[in-house]
Backbone atoms as SQL, in Angstrom:
CREATE TABLE atoms (id INTEGER PRIMARY KEY, chain TEXT, resi INTEGER, resn TEXT, atom TEXT, x REAL, y REAL, z REAL);
INSERT INTO atoms VALUES
  (1, 'A', 1, 'MET', 'N', 56.557, -65.257, -6.804),
  (2, 'A', 1, 'MET', 'CA', 56.659, -64.272, -5.626),
  (3, 'A', 1, 'MET', 'C', 57.868, -63.856, -5.064),
  (4, 'A', 2, 'PRO', 'N', 58.731, -64.523, -4.934),
  (5, 'A', 2, 'PRO', 'CA', 60.297, -64.256, -4.313),
  (6, 'A', 2, 'PRO', 'C', 60.869, -63.476, -4.628),
  (7, 'A', 3, 'TYR', 'N', 60.622, -63.073, -6.364),
  (8, 'A', 3, 'TYR', 'CA', 61.548, -62.112, -7.076),
  (9, 'A', 3, 'TYR', 'C', 61.109, -61.040, -6.537),
  (10, 'A', 4, 'ARG', 'N', 59.806, -60.658, -6.080),
  (11, 'A', 4, 'ARG', 'CA', 59.344, -59.211, -5.423),
  (12, 'A', 4, 'ARG', 'C', 60.619, -58.559, -4.421),
  (13, 'A', 5, 'LYS', 'N', 60.777, -59.401, -3.646),
  (14, 'A', 5, 'LYS', 'CA', 61.726, -58.990, -2.756),
  (15, 'A', 5, 'LYS', 'C', 62.898, -58.351, -3.007),
  (16, 'A', 6, 'PHE', 'N', 63.508, -59.141, -4.023),
  (17, 'A', 6, 'PHE', 'CA', 64.731, -58.819, -4.777),
  (18, 'A', 6, 'PHE', 'C', 64.539, -57.429, -5.489),
  (19, 'A', 7, 'PHE', 'N', 63.397, -57.068, -6.023),
  (20, 'A', 7, 'PHE', 'CA', 63.218, -55.776, -6.826),
  (21, 'A', 7, 'PHE', 'C', 62.682, -54.787, -5.714),
  (22, 'A', 8, 'LEU', 'N', 62.263, -54.955, -4.667),
  (23, 'A', 8, 'LEU', 'CA', 61.536, -53.991, -3.712),
  (24, 'A', 8, 'LEU', 'C', 62.820, -52.969, -3.364),
  (25, 'A', 9, 'PHE', 'N', 63.689, -53.616, -2.633),
  (26, 'A', 9, 'PHE', 'CA', 64.851, -52.534, -2.006),
  (27, 'A', 9, 'PHE', 'C', 65.507, -51.937, -3.065),
  (28, 'A', 10, 'PRO', 'N', 65.990, -52.553, -4.189),
  (29, 'A', 10, 'PRO', 'CA', 66.702, -51.261, -5.359),
  (30, 'A', 10, 'PRO', 'C', 65.453, -50.433, -5.866),
  (31, 'A', 11, 'SER', 'N', 64.313, -50.965, -5.985),
  (32, 'A', 11, 'SER', 'CA', 63.294, -49.952, -6.520),
  (33, 'A', 11, 'SER', 'C', 63.183, -48.725, -5.373),
  (34, 'A', 12, 'LEU', 'N', 63.241, -48.928, -4.163),
  (35, 'A', 12, 'LEU', 'CA', 63.040, -47.994, -3.055),
  (36, 'A', 12, 'LEU', 'C', 64.134, -47.157, -2.973),
  (37, 'A', 13, 'MET', 'N', 65.518, -47.577, -3.113),
  (38, 'A', 13, 'MET', 'CA', 66.554, -46.988, -3.004),
  (39, 'A', 13, 'MET', 'C', 66.836, -46.110, -4.346),
  (40, 'A', 14, 'PHE', 'N', 66.242, -46.345, -5.358),
  (41, 'A', 14, 'PHE', 'CA', 66.212, -45.746, -6.516),
  (42, 'A', 14, 'PHE', 'C', 65.155, -44.369, -6.713),
  (43, 'A', 15, 'SER', 'N', 64.163, -44.785, -6.074),
  (44, 'A', 15, 'SER', 'CA', 63.182, -43.886, -6.174),
  (45, 'A', 15, 'SER', 'C', 63.768, -42.494, -4.892),
  (46, 'A', 16, 'LEU', 'N', 64.349, -43.158, -3.872),
  (47, 'A', 16, 'LEU', 'CA', 64.843, -41.793, -3.004),
  (48, 'A', 16, 'LEU', 'C', 66.154, -41.116, -3.620),
  (49, 'A', 17, 'LEU', 'N', 66.764, -41.805, -4.576),
  (50, 'A', 17, 'LEU', 'CA', 67.786, -40.872, -5.276),
  (51, 'A', 17, 'LEU', 'C', 67.108, -40.014, -6.411),
  (52, 'A', 18, 'ILE', 'N', 66.384, -40.603, -7.025),
  (53, 'A', 18, 'ILE', 'CA', 65.444, -39.753, -7.984),
  (54, 'A', 18, 'ILE', 'C', 64.632, -38.554, -7.366),
  (55, 'A', 19, 'PHE', 'N', 63.913, -38.848, -6.186),
  (56, 'A', 19, 'PHE', 'CA', 63.231, -37.976, -5.444),
  (57, 'A', 19, 'PHE', 'C', 63.585, -37.475, -4.330),
  (58, 'A', 20, 'PRO', 'N', 64.410, -36.434, -3.797),
  (59, 'A', 20, 'PRO', 'CA', 64.963, -36.316, -2.500),
  (60, 'A', 20, 'PRO', 'C', 63.912, -36.402, -1.405),
  (61, 'A', 21, 'CYS', 'N', 64.659, -36.588, -0.181),
  (62, 'A', 21, 'CYS', 'CA', 63.811, -36.532, 1.046),
  (63, 'A', 21, 'CYS', 'C', 63.243, -35.297, 1.469),
  (64, 'A', 22, 'THR', 'N', 63.109, -34.333, 0.566),
  (65, 'A', 22, 'THR', 'CA', 62.693, -33.063, 0.998),
  (66, 'A', 22, 'THR', 'C', 61.290, -33.047, 1.581),
  (67, 'A', 23, 'ALA', 'N', 60.317, -34.083, 1.053),
  (68, 'A', 23, 'ALA', 'CA', 58.898, -34.118, 1.524),
  (69, 'A', 23, 'ALA', 'C', 58.843, -34.740, 2.820),
  (70, 'A', 24, 'PHE', 'N', 59.987, -35.491, 3.195),
  (71, 'A', 24, 'PHE', 'CA', 59.964, -36.040, 4.485),
  (72, 'A', 24, 'PHE', 'C', 60.750, -35.021, 5.434),
  (73, 'A', 25, 'SER', 'N', 61.111, -34.120, 5.127),
  (74, 'A', 25, 'SER', 'CA', 61.790, -33.168, 6.050),
  (75, 'A', 25, 'SER', 'C', 60.970, -32.219, 7.166),
  (76, 'A', 26, 'TRP', 'N', 59.636, -32.038, 6.472),
  (77, 'A', 26, 'TRP', 'CA', 58.538, -31.344, 7.282),
  (78, 'A', 26, 'TRP', 'C', 58.312, -31.699, 8.312),
  (79, 'A', 27, 'THR', 'N', 57.700, -31.248, 9.398),
  (80, 'A', 27, 'THR', 'CA', 57.229, -31.630, 10.696),
  (81, 'A', 27, 'THR', 'C', 55.783, -31.068, 11.044),
  (82, 'A', 28, 'GLU', 'N', 54.909, -31.604, 10.992),
  (83, 'A', 28, 'GLU', 'CA', 53.536, -30.994, 11.233),
  (84, 'A', 28, 'GLU', 'C', 53.739, -30.859, 12.843),
  (85, 'A', 29, 'ILE', 'N', 53.110, -29.638, 13.312),
  (86, 'A', 29, 'ILE', 'CA', 53.215, -29.387, 14.532),
  (87, 'A', 29, 'ILE', 'C', 51.722, -29.091, 14.924),
  (88, 'A', 30, 'ALA', 'N', 50.909, -28.586, 14.270),
  (89, 'A', 30, 'ALA', 'CA', 49.439, -28.072, 14.689),
  (90, 'A', 30, 'ALA', 'C', 48.614, -28.226, 13.423),
  (91, 'A', 31, 'GLN', 'N', 47.359, -28.397, 13.734),
  (92, 'A', 31, 'GLN', 'CA', 46.090, -28.389, 12.870),
  (93, 'A', 31, 'GLN', 'C', 45.184, -27.396, 13.376),
  (94, 'A', 32, 'GLN', 'N', 45.123, -26.230, 12.826),
  (95, 'A', 32, 'GLN', 'CA', 44.102, -25.101, 13.295),
  (96, 'A', 32, 'GLN', 'C', 42.995, -24.843, 12.519),
  (97, 'A', 33, 'HIS', 'N', 41.986, -24.078, 12.949),
  (98, 'A', 33, 'HIS', 'CA', 40.874, -23.739, 12.414),
  (99, 'A', 33, 'HIS', 'C', 40.562, -22.073, 12.523),
  (100, 'A', 34, 'ALA', 'N', 40.561, -21.501, 11.374),
  (101, 'A', 34, 'ALA', 'CA', 40.723, -19.962, 11.442),
  (102, 'A', 34, 'ALA', 'C', 39.589, -19.602, 12.077),
  (103, 'A', 35, 'GLY', 'N', 39.663, -18.227, 12.525),
  (104, 'A', 35, 'GLY', 'CA', 38.572, -17.548, 13.256),
  (105, 'A', 35, 'GLY', 'C', 38.888, -17.601, 14.781),
  (106, 'A', 36, 'GLY', 'N', 38.140, -16.729, 15.726),
  (107, 'A', 36, 'GLY', 'CA', 38.223, -16.771, 17.222),
  (108, 'A', 36, 'GLY', 'C', 39.394, -16.270, 17.734),
  (109, 'A', 37, 'GLY', 'N', 40.225, -15.233, 17.080),
  (110, 'A', 37, 'GLY', 'CA', 41.490, -14.763, 17.774),
  (111, 'A', 37, 'GLY', 'C', 42.483, -15.500, 17.177),
  (112, 'A', 38, 'ALA', 'N', 43.768, -14.954, 17.713),
  (113, 'A', 38, 'ALA', 'CA', 45.032, -15.520, 17.198),
  (114, 'A', 38, 'ALA', 'C', 45.253, -16.927, 18.061),
  (115, 'A', 39, 'LYS', 'N', 46.154, -17.434, 17.347),
  (116, 'A', 39, 'LYS', 'CA', 46.507, -19.065, 18.093),
  (117, 'A', 39, 'LYS', 'C', 48.167, -19.042, 18.304),
  (118, 'A', 40, 'GLU', 'N', 48.190, -19.690, 19.710),
  (119, 'A', 40, 'GLU', 'CA', 49.538, -20.063, 20.147),
  (120, 'A', 40, 'GLU', 'C', 49.955, -21.157, 19.627),
  (121, 'A', 41, 'VAL', 'N', 50.848, -21.502, 18.945),
  (122, 'A', 41, 'VAL', 'CA', 51.349, -22.783, 18.650),
  (123, 'A', 41, 'VAL', 'C', 52.719, -23.261, 19.312),
  (124, 'A', 42, 'PRO', 'N', 52.846, -24.266, 20.059),
  (125, 'A', 42, 'PRO', 'CA', 54.389, -24.626, 20.865),
  (126, 'A', 42, 'PRO', 'C', 55.096, -25.100, 19.762),
  (127, 'A', 43, 'VAL', 'N', 56.318, -24.832, 19.533),
  (128, 'A', 43, 'VAL', 'CA', 57.144, -25.469, 18.807),
  (129, 'A', 43, 'VAL', 'C', 58.504, -26.195, 19.462),
  (130, 'A', 44, 'ASN', 'N', 59.260, -25.342, 20.373),
  (131, 'A', 44, 'ASN', 'CA', 60.651, -25.685, 21.227),
  (132, 'A', 44, 'ASN', 'C', 61.409, -26.737, 20.267),
  (133, 'A', 45, 'ARG', 'N', 61.605, -26.305, 19.270),
  (134, 'A', 45, 'ARG', 'CA', 62.603, -26.822, 18.276),
  (135, 'A', 45, 'ARG', 'C', 63.734, -25.816, 17.497),
  (136, 'A', 46, 'ASP', 'N', 64.695, -26.201, 17.229),
  (137, 'A', 46, 'ASP', 'CA', 65.497, -25.401, 16.191),
  (138, 'A', 46, 'ASP', 'C', 64.713, -25.716, 14.601),
  (139, 'A', 47, 'ILE', 'N', 64.408, -24.447, 14.169),
  (140, 'A', 47, 'ILE', 'CA', 63.619, -24.442, 12.670),
  (141, 'A', 47, 'ILE', 'C', 64.217, -23.400, 11.998),
  (142, 'A', 48, 'SER', 'N', 64.292, -23.564, 10.463),
  (143, 'A', 48, 'SER', 'CA', 64.670, -22.476, 9.577),
  (144, 'A', 48, 'SER', 'C', 63.291, -22.089, 8.724),
  (145, 'A', 49, 'ARG', 'N', 62.425, -22.636, 8.750),
  (146, 'A', 49, 'ARG', 'CA', 61.142, -22.345, 7.788),
  (147, 'A', 49, 'ARG', 'C', 59.988, -22.862, 8.478),
  (148, 'A', 50, 'VAL', 'N', 58.814, -21.992, 7.999),
  (149, 'A', 50, 'VAL', 'CA', 57.251, -22.613, 8.568),
  (150, 'A', 50, 'VAL', 'C', 56.720, -22.640, 7.228),
  (151, 'A', 51, 'GLN', 'N', 55.879, -23.475, 7.261),
  (152, 'A', 51, 'GLN', 'CA', 54.990, -24.005, 6.325),
  (153, 'A', 51, 'GLN', 'C', 53.576, -23.810, 6.671),
  (154, 'A', 52, 'ILE', 'N', 52.318, -23.318, 6.034),
  (155, 'A', 52, 'ILE', 'CA', 51.101, -23.073, 6.056),
  (156, 'A', 52, 'ILE', 'C', 50.433, -23.712, 5.000),
  (157, 'A', 53, 'VAL', 'N', 49.843, -24.841, 5.122),
  (158, 'A', 53, 'VAL', 'CA', 49.210, -25.289, 4.236),
  (159, 'A', 53, 'VAL', 'C', 47.421, -25.374, 4.494),
  (160, 'A', 54, 'CYS', 'N', 46.684, -24.682, 3.429),
  (161, 'A', 54, 'CYS', 'CA', 45.274, -24.371, 3.501),
  (162, 'A', 54, 'CYS', 'C', 44.661, -25.732, 3.364),
  (163, 'A', 55, 'GLN', 'N', 43.692, -26.255, 4.175),
  (164, 'A', 55, 'GLN', 'CA', 43.016, -27.623, 3.858),
  (165, 'A', 55, 'GLN', 'C', 42.004, -27.612, 3.116),
  (166, 'A', 56, 'ASP', 'N', 40.753, -26.914, 4.087),
  (167, 'A', 56, 'ASP', 'CA', 39.339, -27.433, 3.124),
  (168, 'A', 56, 'ASP', 'C', 38.732, -26.241, 2.701),
  (169, 'A', 57, 'ALA', 'N', 38.822, -25.050, 3.557),
  (170, 'A', 57, 'ALA', 'CA', 38.173, -23.793, 2.879),
  (171, 'A', 57, 'ALA', 'C', 39.079, -22.380, 2.963),
  (172, 'A', 58, 'PRO', 'N', 38.719, -21.649, 2.430),
  (173, 'A', 58, 'PRO', 'CA', 39.846, -20.256, 2.222),
  (174, 'A', 58, 'PRO', 'C', 39.876, -19.876, 3.622),
  (175, 'A', 59, 'VAL', 'N', 41.244, -19.558, 3.939),
  (176, 'A', 59, 'VAL', 'CA', 41.601, -18.778, 5.295),
  (177, 'A', 59, 'VAL', 'C', 42.592, -17.517, 4.840),
  (178, 'A', 60, 'ILE', 'N', 42.676, -16.588, 6.081),
  (179, 'A', 60, 'ILE', 'CA', 43.630, -15.547, 5.765),
  (180, 'A', 60, 'ILE', 'C', 44.364, -15.555, 6.777),
  (181, 'A', 61, 'ILE', 'N', 45.705, -15.438, 6.719),
  (182, 'A', 61, 'ILE', 'CA', 46.808, -15.441, 7.483),
  (183, 'A', 61, 'ILE', 'C', 47.377, -14.143, 7.500),
  (184, 'A', 62, 'ASN', 'N', 47.194, -13.210, 8.671),
  (185, 'A', 62, 'ASN', 'CA', 47.238, -12.102, 8.808),
  (186, 'A', 62, 'ASN', 'C', 48.885, -11.828, 9.346),
  (187, 'A', 63, 'THR', 'N', 49.381, -12.421, 10.462),
  (188, 'A', 63, 'THR', 'CA', 50.727, -12.207, 10.902),
  (189, 'A', 63, 'THR', 'C', 51.113, -13.693, 11.461),
  (190, 'A', 64, 'VAL', 'N', 52.277, -14.200, 11.506),
  (191, 'A', 64, 'VAL', 'CA', 53.071, -15.252, 12.214),
  (192, 'A', 64, 'VAL', 'C', 54.069, -14.389, 12.952),
  (193, 'A', 65, 'VAL', 'N', 54.106, -14.482, 14.251),
  (194, 'A', 65, 'VAL', 'CA', 54.929, -14.083, 15.204),
  (195, 'A', 65, 'VAL', 'C', 55.658, -14.938, 15.677),
  (196, 'A', 66, 'MET', 'N', 57.310, -15.231, 15.460),
  (197, 'A', 66, 'MET', 'CA', 58.131, -16.316, 15.846),
  (198, 'A', 66, 'MET', 'C', 58.602, -15.512, 17.265),
  (199, 'A', 67, 'ARG', 'N', 58.527, -16.806, 18.145),
  (200, 'A', 67, 'ARG', 'CA', 59.030, -16.202, 19.744),
  (201, 'A', 67, 'ARG', 'C', 60.160, -17.228, 20.022),
  (202, 'A', 68, 'GLU', 'N', 61.315, -16.523, 20.368),
  (203, 'A', 68, 'GLU', 'CA', 62.390, -17.008, 20.675),
  (204, 'A', 68, 'GLU', 'C', 62.387, -16.735, 22.284),
  (205, 'A', 69, 'GLY', 'N', 61.891, -17.560, 23.244),
  (206, 'A', 69, 'GLY', 'CA', 62.029, -17.054, 24.387),
  (207, 'A', 69, 'GLY', 'C', 61.260, -15.798, 24.676),
  (208, 'A', 70, 'GLY', 'N', 62.032, -14.611, 25.010),
  (209, 'A', 70, 'GLY', 'CA', 61.262, -13.175, 24.961),
  (210, 'A', 70, 'GLY', 'C', 61.330, -12.410, 24.064),
  (211, 'A', 71, 'LYS', 'N', 62.186, -12.931, 22.675),
  (212, 'A', 71, 'LYS', 'CA', 62.258, -12.060, 21.573),
  (213, 'A', 71, 'LYS', 'C', 61.212, -12.573, 20.650),
  (214, 'A', 72, 'LYS', 'N', 60.617, -11.588, 20.262),
  (215, 'A', 72, 'LYS', 'CA', 59.394, -11.854, 18.956),
  (216, 'A', 72, 'LYS', 'C', 59.984, -10.869, 17.685),
  (217, 'A', 73, 'THR', 'N', 59.743, -12.105, 16.499),
  (218, 'A', 73, 'THR', 'CA', 59.695, -11.490, 15.387),
  (219, 'A', 73, 'THR', 'C', 58.635, -11.570, 14.313),
  (220, 'A', 74, 'PRO', 'N', 58.189, -10.475, 14.198),
  (221, 'A', 74, 'PRO', 'CA', 56.729, -10.610, 13.434),
  (222, 'A', 74, 'PRO', 'C', 57.071, -10.995, 11.850),
  (223, 'A', 75, 'PHE', 'N', 56.263, -11.617, 11.174),
  (224, 'A', 75, 'PHE', 'CA', 56.238, -11.923, 9.728),
  (225, 'A', 75, 'PHE', 'C', 54.719, -11.381, 9.237),
  (226, 'A', 76, 'THR', 'N', 54.434, -10.152, 8.839),
  (227, 'A', 76, 'THR', 'CA', 53.228, -9.790, 8.034),
  (228, 'A', 76, 'THR', 'C', 52.857, -10.585, 6.815),
  (229, 'A', 77, 'LEU', 'N', 51.831, -11.306, 6.717),
  (230, 'A', 77, 'LEU', 'CA', 51.307, -11.956, 5.437),
  (231, 'A', 77, 'LEU', 'C', 50.241, -11.109, 5.189),
  (232, 'A', 78, 'GLY', 'N', 49.104, -11.210, 5.467),
  (233, 'A', 78, 'GLY', 'CA', 47.949, -10.640, 5.012),
  (234, 'A', 78, 'GLY', 'C', 47.597, -11.297, 3.706),
  (235, 'A', 79, 'LYS', 'N', 47.524, -12.433, 3.621),
  (236, 'A', 79, 'LYS', 'CA', 47.291, -13.300, 2.603),
  (237, 'A', 79, 'LYS', 'C', 46.246, -14.053, 2.902),
  (238, 'A', 80, 'ARG', 'N', 45.429, -14.217, 1.786),
  (239, 'A', 80, 'ARG', 'CA', 44.241, -15.349, 1.571),
  (240, 'A', 80, 'ARG', 'C', 44.540, -16.303, 0.842),
  (241, 'A', 81, 'PHE', 'N', 44.511, -17.641, 1.420),
  (242, 'A', 81, 'PHE', 'CA', 44.944, -18.720, 0.756),
  (243, 'A', 81, 'PHE', 'C', 43.695, -19.769, 0.440),
  (244, 'A', 82, 'SER', 'N', 43.748, -20.176, -0.669),
  (245, 'A', 82, 'SER', 'CA', 42.532, -21.124, -1.149),
  (246, 'A', 82, 'SER', 'C', 42.735, -22.405, -0.714),
  (247, 'A', 83, 'ALA', 'N', 41.824, -23.453, -0.666),
  (248, 'A', 83, 'ALA', 'CA', 41.897, -25.003, -0.251),
  (249, 'A', 83, 'ALA', 'C', 43.087, -25.380, -1.094),
  (250, 'A', 84, 'GLY', 'N', 44.013, -26.047, -0.398),
  (251, 'A', 84, 'GLY', 'CA', 45.156, -26.743, -1.026),
  (252, 'A', 84, 'GLY', 'C', 46.302, -25.857, -1.189),
  (253, 'A', 85, 'GLU', 'N', 46.324, -24.525, -1.304),
  (254, 'A', 85, 'GLU', 'CA', 47.338, -23.782, -1.319),
  (255, 'A', 85, 'GLU', 'C', 48.147, -23.717, -0.341),
  (256, 'A', 86, 'THR', 'N', 49.781, -23.649, -0.659),
  (257, 'A', 86, 'THR', 'CA', 50.774, -23.948, 0.588),
  (258, 'A', 86, 'THR', 'C', 51.479, -22.484, 0.539),
  (259, 'A', 87, 'PHE', 'N', 51.972, -22.040, 1.492),
  (260, 'A', 87, 'PHE', 'CA', 52.672, -20.829, 1.754),
  (261, 'A', 87, 'PHE', 'C', 54.044, -21.185, 2.738),
  (262, 'A', 88, 'VAL', 'N', 55.221, -20.973, 2.437),
  (263, 'A', 88, 'VAL', 'CA', 56.586, -21.069, 3.270),
  (264, 'A', 88, 'VAL', 'C', 57.274, -19.625, 3.609),
  (265, 'A', 89, 'ILE', 'N', 57.241, -19.681, 4.877),
  (266, 'A', 89, 'ILE', 'CA', 57.940, -18.272, 5.538),
  (267, 'A', 89, 'ILE', 'C', 59.338, -19.033, 5.830),
  (268, 'A', 90, 'SER', 'N', 60.345, -18.260, 5.203),
  (269, 'A', 90, 'SER', 'CA', 62.040, -18.429, 5.747),
  (270, 'A', 90, 'SER', 'C', 62.033, -17.837, 6.736),
  (271, 'A', 91, 'LEU', 'N', 62.938, -18.157, 7.908),
  (272, 'A', 91, 'LEU', 'CA', 62.977, -17.515, 8.940),
  (273, 'A', 91, 'LEU', 'C', 64.514, -16.931, 9.108),
  (274, 'A', 92, 'GLY', 'N', 65.303, -17.097, 7.713),
  (275, 'A', 92, 'GLY', 'CA', 66.701, -16.496, 7.695),
  (276, 'A', 92, 'GLY', 'C', 67.649, -16.938, 8.367),
  (277, 'A', 93, 'GLY', 'N', 67.705, -18.398, 8.377),
  (278, 'A', 93, 'GLY', 'CA', 68.516, -19.221, 9.235),
  (279, 'A', 93, 'GLY', 'C', 67.928, -19.991, 10.163),
  (280, 'A', 94, 'LYS', 'N', 68.453, -20.787, 11.118),
  (281, 'A', 94, 'LYS', 'CA', 68.236, -21.981, 11.997),
  (282, 'A', 94, 'LYS', 'C', 67.848, -20.913, 13.402),
  (283, 'A', 95, 'HIS', 'N', 66.682, -20.998, 13.830),
  (284, 'A', 95, 'HIS', 'CA', 66.475, -20.209, 15.236),
  (285, 'A', 95, 'HIS', 'C', 65.786, -21.510, 16.237),
  (286, 'A', 96, 'HIS', 'N', 66.365, -21.241, 17.448),
  (287, 'A', 96, 'HIS', 'CA', 65.231, -22.036, 18.489),
  (288, 'A', 96, 'HIS', 'C', 64.236, -21.424, 18.829),
  (289, 'A', 97, 'VAL', 'N', 63.045, -21.621, 18.311),
  (290, 'A', 97, 'VAL', 'CA', 62.006, -21.233, 18.523),
  (291, 'A', 97, 'VAL', 'C', 60.938, -21.769, 19.637),
  (292, 'A', 98, 'THR', 'N', 60.452, -21.094, 20.399),
  (293, 'A', 98, 'THR', 'CA', 59.658, -21.666, 21.380),
  (294, 'A', 98, 'THR', 'C', 58.270, -21.711, 21.142),
  (295, 'A', 99, 'GLY', 'N', 57.720, -20.862, 20.235),
  (296, 'A', 99, 'GLY', 'CA', 56.232, -20.857, 19.463),
  (297, 'A', 99, 'GLY', 'C', 56.084, -19.764, 18.393),
  (298, 'A', 100, 'LEU', 'N', 54.734, -20.009, 17.927),
  (299, 'A', 100, 'LEU', 'CA', 54.542, -19.176, 17.039),
  (300, 'A', 100, 'LEU', 'C', 53.224, -18.727, 17.177),
  (301, 'A', 101, 'ARG', 'N', 52.753, -17.285, 16.986),
  (302, 'A', 101, 'ARG', 'CA', 51.463, -17.119, 17.210),
  (303, 'A', 101, 'ARG', 'C', 51.012, -16.530, 16.089),
  (304, 'A', 102, 'ILE', 'N', 49.745, -17.123, 15.880),
  (305, 'A', 102, 'ILE', 'CA', 49.351, -16.864, 14.165),
  (306, 'A', 102, 'ILE', 'C', 48.170, -16.174, 14.477),
  (307, 'A', 103, 'SER', 'N', 47.937, -15.089, 13.669),
  (308, 'A', 103, 'SER', 'CA', 46.312, -14.350, 13.639),
  (309, 'A', 103, 'SER', 'C', 46.033, -14.797, 12.488),
  (310, 'A', 104, 'ASP', 'N', 44.650, -15.163, 12.502),
  (311, 'A', 104, 'ASP', 'CA', 44.123, -15.569, 11.017),
  (312, 'A', 104, 'ASP', 'C', 42.627, -15.323, 11.245),
  (313, 'A', 105, 'ASP', 'N', 41.944, -15.366, 9.963),
  (314, 'A', 105, 'ASP', 'CA', 40.587, -14.990, 9.986),
  (315, 'A', 105, 'ASP', 'C', 40.063, -16.048, 8.589),
  (316, 'A', 106, 'LEU', 'N', 38.656, -15.851, 8.354),
  (317, 'A', 106, 'LEU', 'CA', 37.802, -16.821, 7.951),
  (318, 'A', 106, 'LEU', 'C', 37.503, -18.043, 8.656),
  (319, 'A', 107, 'LYS', 'N', 36.709, -19.190, 7.967),
  (320, 'A', 107, 'LYS', 'CA', 36.330, -20.444, 8.833),
  (321, 'A', 107, 'LYS', 'C', 37.418, -21.627, 8.339),
  (322, 'A', 108, 'GLY', 'N', 38.202, -21.614, 7.304),
  (323, 'A', 108, 'GLY', 'CA', 39.061, -22.823, 6.974),
  (324, 'A', 108, 'GLY', 'C', 39.911, -23.320, 8.055),
  (325, 'A', 109, 'GLY', 'N', 40.448, -24.517, 7.693),
  (326, 'A', 109, 'GLY', 'CA', 41.237, -25.228, 8.297),
  (327, 'A', 109, 'GLY', 'C', 42.559, -25.129, 7.837),
  (328, 'A', 110, 'TYR', 'N', 43.518, -25.069, 8.576),
  (329, 'A', 110, 'TYR', 'CA', 45.032, -25.119, 8.075),
  (330, 'A', 110, 'TYR', 'C', 46.132, -26.068, 8.725),
  (331, 'A', 111, 'LEU', 'N', 47.074, -26.362, 8.452),
  (332, 'A', 111, 'LEU', 'CA', 48.007, -27.267, 8.975),
  (333, 'A', 111, 'LEU', 'C', 49.352, -26.095, 9.136),
  (334, 'A', 112, 'VAL', 'N', 49.775, -26.277, 10.257),
  (335, 'A', 112, 'VAL', 'CA', 51.240, -25.809, 10.439),
  (336, 'A', 112, 'VAL', 'C', 52.308, -26.800, 10.469),
  (337, 'A', 113, 'ARG', 'N', 53.430, -26.600, 9.531),
  (338, 'A', 113, 'ARG', 'CA', 54.628, -27.449, 9.664),
  (339, 'A', 113, 'ARG', 'C', 55.924, -26.896, 9.670),
  (340, 'A', 114, 'VAL', 'N', 56.752, -27.450, 10.231),
  (341, 'A', 114, 'VAL', 'CA', 58.188, -26.735, 10.545),
  (342, 'A', 114, 'VAL', 'C', 59.464, -27.542, 9.720),
  (343, 'A', 115, 'GLU', 'N', 60.565, -27.043, 9.368),
  (344, 'A', 115, 'GLU', 'CA', 61.969, -27.538, 8.730),
  (345, 'A', 115, 'GLU', 'C', 62.608, -26.942, 9.585);
C-alpha cells in the first residue's frame, strides 16, 4: 500500500500536463430556470467569455446583455438548446462585467459560467 503514495503525485502531474486546466477555468455564477421573464445575474468581475449549459430540458436563450456599469452590450442568440448542449459567448477581450441580463424561454434549467 505505501507504493500508492509514490505513484499518486506523478500521475496527477502527468494528467495535468496532458489535459490542460481549461476545465478548471470556468466559474459557475448562476443556475437558472427558463421562463417567467428576463433574469438578472450578478457577475462583478473581469471576464472574457460566458458559457451557457442547458441541463435537463430544452431552453431558448434569446439575448444576453452584458452590463459594465451604465454601458450595455447585447448579444442576440435566439438559439434553442437541447439538454446537455453548451454555448460559449466570446466578449472580445476582458471586461469588468457588473451583471448579465438573460432573456430566455421554455421550461428547462441552465447554468451560467464565466471565464
